[in-house]
C-alpha positions in Angstrom: 0.0 0.0 0.0 1.3 3.5 -0.9 0.3 6.5 1.3 0.6 10.0 0.0 1.1 13.2 2.1 0.5 16.4 0.2 1.8 19.9 1.0 1.8 23.4 -0.5 5.5 24.2 -0.4 8.0 26.3 -2.3 10.9 26.3 -2.8 11.7 22.6 -2.7 15.0 20.8 -3.3 14.3 17.1 -3.8 17.8 15.9 -2.9 17.9 17.9 0.4 14.4 16.9 1.3 15.2 13.3 0.8 18.2 13.5 3.1 16.2 15.4 5.7 13.4 12.7 5.8 15.8 9.8 5.8 17.8 11.4 8.7 14.7 11.5 10.9 15.0 8.4 13.0 11.5 9.0 14.4 9.9 8.1 11.1 10.2 4.3 10.7 8.0 3.8 7.6 9.9 3.5 4.3 10.1 6.6 2.1 9.3 5.6 -1.5 9.6 8.9 -3.3 8.9 12.6 -3.4 7.3 14.4 -6.3 7.3 18.2 -6.7 5.1 19.9 -9.3 5.8 23.6 -9.4 5.0 26.2 -8.4 4.2 24.7 -5.0 2.6 21.2 -5.1 4.7 18.7 -3.1 3.7 15.0 -2.6 5.6 12.6 -0.4 4.9 8.8 -0.6 5.5 6.2 2.0 5.0 2.4 1.9 2.3 2.6 4.6 0.4 5.1 6.8 2.5 7.2 9.2 1.5 7.3 12.9 0.3 10.6 14.3 3.8 11.3 15.8 5.5 10.4 12.5 3.2 12.7 10.5 4.0 15.5 13.0 7.7 14.9 12.4 7.1 15.0 8.6 5.1 18.2 8.9 8.0 19.8 10.8 10.6 18.6 8.2 8.5 20.1 5.4 7.9 23.4 7.3 11.6 23.8 8.1 12.8 22.7 4.6 14.8 25.6 3.1 14.7 24.5 -0.5 18.4 25.2 -0.8 20.4 22.7 -2.8 22.9 20.7 -0.8 26.2 22.6 -1.1 29.3 21.2 -2.8 32.1 20.0 -0.5 34.2 22.9 0.7 37.7 23.3 -0.7 40.0 22.8 2.3 43.3 24.7 2.8 46.6 23.2 2.0 48.7 21.7 4.9 49.0 18.4 6.7 46.2 16.0 5.8 43.9 14.7 8.5 43.9 11.0 9.3 42.3 8.8 6.5 42.1 11.7 4.1 43.6 12.0 0.6 43.7 14.8 -2.0 41.6 14.5 -5.1 40.5 16.9 -7.9 37.1 18.5 -7.7 36.8 18.3 -11.5 37.8 21.9 -12.0 41.5 21.4 -11.2 41.4 22.3 -7.6 42.7 19.8 -5.0 40.3 19.0 -2.1 40.5 16.7 0.9 38.2 13.6 0.8 37.7 10.5 2.8 39.7 7.7 1.3 37.1 5.1 2.2 34.4 7.0 0.3 36.7 7.1 -2.8 37.1 3.3 -2.7 33.3 2.8 -2.2 32.5 5.1 -5.2 35.1 3.4 -7.4 33.5 0.1 -6.7 30.0 1.4 -7.2 30.1 3.6 -10.3 26.7 2.9 -11.8 25.2 6.1 -13.1 23.0 6.5 -16.1 21.1 9.4 -17.6 19.2 10.6 -20.6 17.3 13.8 -21.6 15.1 15.4 -24.2 14.9 19.2 -24.4 12.4 19.5 -27.3 8.8 20.4 -26.8 6.4 17.5 -27.4 2.6 17.7 -27.2 -0.5 15.5 -27.3 -4.3 15.8 -27.2 -4.6 12.0 -26.4 -5.9 10.6 -23.2 -3.6 7.5 -23.8 -0.1 7.6 -22.4 2.5 8.9 -24.8 6.2 8.3 -24.3 8.3 11.5 -23.9 11.6 9.9 -22.8 13.1 6.4 -22.2 16.3 5.5 -20.3 17.6 2.2 -21.7 19.7 0.1 -19.4 21.8 -2.9 -20.3 24.1 -5.2 -18.3 22.9 -3.7 -15.1 24.3 -5.0 -11.8 21.9 -6.3 -9.2 21.2 -3.8 -6.5 19.3 -0.9 -5.1 19.0 2.2 -7.3 17.7 5.7 -7.1 15.6 7.1 -10.0 15.5 10.9 -10.4 13.3 12.7 -12.9 12.6 16.3 -14.0 10.4 17.8 -16.6 8.6 21.0 -17.5 4.9 20.9 -18.5 2.0 23.1 -19.7 -1.6 22.4 -20.4 -4.2 24.2 -22.6 -7.2 23.9 -20.3 -7.9 25.0 -16.8 -10.7 22.5 -16.0 -8.9 19.2 -16.7 -5.5 17.9 -15.9 -2.0 17.3 -17.3 -0.9 13.7 -16.5 2.6 12.3 -16.1 4.1 9.0 -14.8 7.4 7.2 -14.4 7.2 3.6 -15.4 9.8 0.8 -15.0 9.9 -1.9 -17.6 6.3 -1.0 -18.8 4.9 -2.8 -15.7 5.8 -1.0 -12.5 4.6 2.6 -11.9 7.1 4.5 -9.8 5.1 7.8 -9.9 1.9 9.0 -11.4 0.5 12.5 -11.1 -2.4 14.5 -12.5 -2.2 18.3 -12.1 -4.7 21.0 -13.0 -3.3 24.5 -13.9 -5.0 27.5 -12.6 -7.1 29.5 -15.0 -4.6 32.4 -14.8 -1.6 30.3 -15.8 -3.0 28.0 -18.5 -0.1 27.2 -20.9 2.5 28.6 -18.6 5.3 26.1 -18.1 5.9 24.8 -14.6 8.2 22.0 -13.4 7.7 18.5 -12.1 10.4 16.5 -10.4 10.9 13.6 -7.9 12.8 10.4 -7.1 12.1 6.8 -6.2 14.1 3.9 -4.8 13.9 0.5 -6.6 15.6 -2.8 -6.3 16.6 -4.1 -9.7 17.6 -7.5 -11.0 20.7 -7.8 -13.2 20.4 -7.4 -16.9 18.3 -5.1 -19.1 15.7 -2.6 -17.9 14.1 0.6 -19.2 12.5 3.6 -17.5 9.9 5.8 -19.2 8.6 9.2 -18.7 5.0 9.2 -20.1 2.4 12.0 -20.4 -1.1 12.6 -21.7 -4.2 14.7 -21.2 -7.1 13.9 -18.8 -9.6 15.2 -21.4 -9.5 14.3 -25.0 -8.8 17.3 -27.3 -7.0 19.3 -24.7 -3.3 19.7 -25.3 -0.5 18.6 -22.9 3.0 20.0 -23.5 6.2 18.7 -22.1 9.8 19.8 -22.5 13.3 19.6 -20.8 12.8 16.1 -19.6 15.5 14.2 -17.7 15.8 10.8 -16.2 18.8 9.7 -14.1 19.6 6.4 -12.4 22.3 5.9 -9.7 23.2 2.8 -7.6 23.0 3.5 -3.9 
């Protein structure tokens, strides 16, 4: 059973919010994924109902969430290295101090995949249309995090734009239906979120699909991205 908790919240950084929820030891239910549809619609999904105390903790996390992205690691000054630390490049040619154990872990677990589509696609159909597919081959067995982002618009204020993330055409990781306000019909707004999945080895694919809830009304989608990382 999946339980959804909805909030009006802005700004939201999905990565930071994920870390904040997982760090709260008072919430024992499993976090499945968070979905943010701009400008301020936030949905958080768990594998079962939260207790009253757990929901209070979740409310506090959302209220206190700053929406600021998690900062990049600070560049440390030169000098003697602390214990168990080594120097590494930050990708821009600057040497930084990092934990050697984390470097070894990351080398052994480099499993990151991504795809994107910047073009505007549209449909008036109420049947699901594929916007983007991430194709995976020779995947290692393990737990993975799926991240997604897209921008959407809709031509009608009294029906809904629909989107979903689907794994292997069988498992729905996320599904949402959003109605734009009358004053912002056809204005683009963003949708994003993440989900954790356990994958078997071999080939898989992840789709971002979209459609209209009412036939003849136009759904638009652009700047779509899907990323997968082993955790």
